[in-house]
C-alpha positions in Angstrom: -2.2 8.7 -11.3 -3.4 7.3 -14.5 -1.5 4.0 -14.0 -3.4 3.0 -10.9 -7.0 1.8 -10.6 -9.1 4.1 -8.5 -9.0 2.0 -5.3 -5.3 1.5 -5.6 -4.9 5.3 -5.9 -7.0 5.6 -2.7 -4.5 3.4 -0.9 -1.6 5.2 -2.5 -3.0 8.5 -1.2 -3.6 7.0 2.3 0.0 5.8 2.5 1.4 9.0 1.0 -0.4 11.2 3.6 1.9 10.0 6.3 5.2 11.7 7.2 8.5 10.4 5.8 9.8 7.6 8.0 6.4 7.0 9.6 5.9 3.3 10.6 2.6 1.8 11.5 0.8 -1.6 11.6 -1.3 -1.8 8.5 -4.9 -2.7 9.5 -6.9 -3.9 6.5 -10.1 -3.4 8.5 -9.3 0.2 9.3 -8.3 1.0 5.7 -11.4 -0.7 4.3 -13.6 1.4 6.6 -11.7 4.6 5.9 -11.6 4.2 2.2 -15.1 2.6 2.0 -14.0 -0.6 0.2 -14.5 -4.3 0.7 -11.7 -6.6 1.8 -11.6 -8.1 -1.7 -11.2 -4.7 -3.2 -8.5 -3.8 -0.7 -6.6 -7.0 -1.6 -6.8 -6.1 -5.3 -5.6 -2.5 -4.6 -2.6 -3.9 -2.6 -1.8 -6.2 -5.4 -1.9 -3.3 -7.9 0.4 -1.2 -5.7 2.9 -4.1 -5.5 2.7 -4.8 -9.2 3.5 -1.1 -10.0 6.3 -0.9 -7.5 4.7 1.4 -4.9 4.7 -1.4 -2.2 7.7 -3.7 -1.7 7.3 -6.7 0.5 10.1 -7.0 3.0 11.0 -8.9 6.1 10.8 -6.6 9.1 11.7 -9.1 11.8 12.1 -12.9 11.7 8.8 -14.3 10.6 7.2 -10.9 10.1 6.7 -9.6 6.6 5.7 -6.0 5.9 5.6 -3.5 3.2 7.8 -0.6 2.2 5.9 2.2 0.6 7.7 4.1 -2.2 5.9 7.3 -3.2 7.1 7.4 -6.8 7.2 3.6 -7.4 10.2 1.3 -7.7 11.5 0.4 -11.1 13.9 -2.3 -9.8 17.0 -0.4 -11.0 
């Protein structure tokens, strides 16, 4: 995963380790503790995953935004 910074790759691996179709409430606190990163580093990693198309922001319910994880990235095509 040469295209991702190391901490973004940690998050990619964390998301990818779940089974297909698995849904969960993303806890930044839990991920920071598990991946040994600060909240600021977590935010930068999330931004990198969004920028590269691995996370897509979507509306799950009215007034509730979430992310869709795409293992191989989304090119927008």
